[in-house]
C-alpha positions as CSV (number, residue, x, y, z in Angstrom):
1,M,128.6,62.6,102.6
2,T,127.4,62.1,99.1
3,N,128.5,64.2,96.2
4,E,125.0,65.6,95.9
5,T,125.1,66.7,99.6
6,D,128.6,68.2,99.1
7,E,127.3,70.2,96.1
8,A,124.3,71.4,98.0
9,L,126.3,72.6,100.9
10,E,128.7,74.4,98.6
11,F,125.7,76.1,96.9
12,L,124.6,77.2,100.4
13,R,128.0,78.5,101.4
14,T,128.5,80.3,98.1
15,R,125.1,81.8,97.8
16,G,124.4,82.4,101.5
17,S,120.9,82.5,103.1
18,G,120.5,86.2,103.1
19,A,120.8,89.1,105.5
20,L,117.4,88.7,107.1
21,A,118.0,85.0,107.8
22,A,121.3,85.9,109.4
23,K,119.7,88.7,111.5
24,M,117.1,86.3,112.8
25,G,119.7,83.7,113.7
26,I,118.6,81.1,111.2
27,E,121.1,78.2,110.8
28,F,120.9,75.5,108.2
29,T,121.7,72.0,109.6
30,E,120.7,69.9,106.6
31,F,120.4,70.9,102.9
32,T,119.4,68.8,100.0
33,V,116.7,69.0,97.3
34,Q,114.6,66.4,99.2
35,R,115.0,67.7,102.7
36,S,116.3,70.9,104.2
37,V,116.4,71.7,107.9
38,A,117.2,74.9,109.8
39,T,116.9,76.2,113.3
40,M,116.0,79.7,114.7
41,P,116.1,81.0,118.2
42,V,112.9,82.3,119.9
43,E,114.8,84.9,121.8
44,G,115.1,88.1,119.7
45,N,112.3,87.0,117.4
46,T,109.3,87.6,119.7
47,Q,106.2,89.7,119.6
48,P,105.3,92.0,122.6
49,A,103.5,89.1,124.3
50,M,106.9,87.2,124.3
51,L,105.7,84.6,121.9
52,L,107.6,83.8,118.7
53,H,106.3,86.3,116.2
54,G,104.1,84.7,113.5
55,G,106.2,86.5,110.8
56,A,109.3,84.9,112.2
57,Y,107.9,81.5,111.4
58,V,107.2,82.7,107.9
59,V,110.7,84.0,107.5
60,L,112.1,80.6,108.6
61,G,109.8,78.9,106.2
62,E,110.5,81.1,103.2
63,S,114.3,80.9,103.9
64,L,114.1,77.1,103.8
65,G,111.6,76.8,100.9
66,S,113.3,79.4,98.6
67,M,116.8,78.0,99.2
68,A,115.6,74.5,98.4
69,A,113.8,75.7,95.3
70,N,116.9,77.5,94.1
71,L,119.0,74.4,94.7
72,F,116.6,72.4,92.7
73,A,116.4,75.0,89.9
74,G,120.1,74.7,89.2
75,P,122.7,76.9,87.5
76,G,121.4,79.8,85.4
77,K,118.0,79.7,87.0
78,L,116.4,81.7,89.8
79,A,113.5,80.6,92.0
80,V,111.4,83.4,93.4
81,G,108.5,83.1,95.8
82,I,105.1,83.8,94.4
83,D,102.8,82.5,97.2
84,I,103.3,81.7,100.9
85,N,100.8,80.9,103.6
86,A,101.2,79.8,107.2
87,T,99.0,78.2,109.8
88,H,100.2,78.6,113.4
89,T,99.0,76.0,115.8
90,R,101.2,76.5,118.9
91,S,103.3,79.3,120.3
92,A,107.0,78.9,121.1
93,T,108.1,81.0,124.0
94,E,111.7,79.9,124.5
95,G,114.6,77.9,123.1
96,I,114.8,77.2,119.4
97,V,112.4,76.1,116.7
98,T,113.3,73.8,113.9
99,G,111.9,73.9,110.4
100,V,111.9,70.9,108.2
101,C,111.3,71.6,104.5
102,T,110.1,68.9,102.0
103,P,109.0,69.3,98.4
104,I,105.4,68.7,97.5
105,H,106.0,69.5,93.8
106,L,109.2,69.9,91.8
107,G,108.4,71.0,88.3
108,R,110.1,72.9,85.4
109,S,108.6,76.2,86.3
110,L,107.1,75.8,89.8
111,T,108.1,74.3,93.0
112,V,105.9,73.8,96.1
113,H,107.4,73.1,99.5
114,E,105.9,72.4,102.9
115,I,107.8,73.5,106.0
116,A,106.9,72.1,109.4
117,V,108.2,74.1,112.3
118,S,108.4,72.5,115.7
119,D,109.6,73.5,119.2
120,E,112.3,71.7,121.2
121,Q,109.7,69.2,122.5
122,G,108.8,68.2,118.9
123,R,105.4,69.9,119.0
124,R,104.4,71.4,115.7
125,C,104.0,75.2,116.0
126,S,103.5,76.3,112.4
127,T,103.0,74.8,108.9
128,I,104.1,76.9,106.0
129,R,103.6,76.2,102.3
130,I,105.6,78.2,99.7
131,T,105.3,78.2,95.9
132,N,108.3,79.4,93.9
133,L,108.5,80.4,90.2
134,I,111.6,79.2,88.4
135,K,112.9,81.6,85.8
136,D,116.1,82.5,84.0
137,A,118.6,84.2,86.3
138,P,119.5,87.8,85.3
139,G,122.4,87.7,82.8
140,S,121.7,84.1,81.8
């Protein structure tokens, strides 16, 4: 593990990924500025038709994109979501889905990330794009 990876994982452990991510079973498996990966179970996150809820895809995407933006922003800064959109192209019905987050733009005041969510067969189910505003953290 590199020092950068160690620092990123420490940031994730210290900050946590939030109560909603925990409630939905989201687990980070990789976390750096350039690539973040997390999984989420389908079970417990479905709509009445037993398909993974579209909003669940978005929660996974926002969890990945916002955490990556905050890691990039650094100490004394806070990244907050200002825009998110999702296109769902397949329905997951069982197992887990995996979100892979990569930056499109990393700027002084804005970040844009794309999150590709796939099922266990590697088929893309949803593509999410999130824009975060970087601002001074409260008390900084």
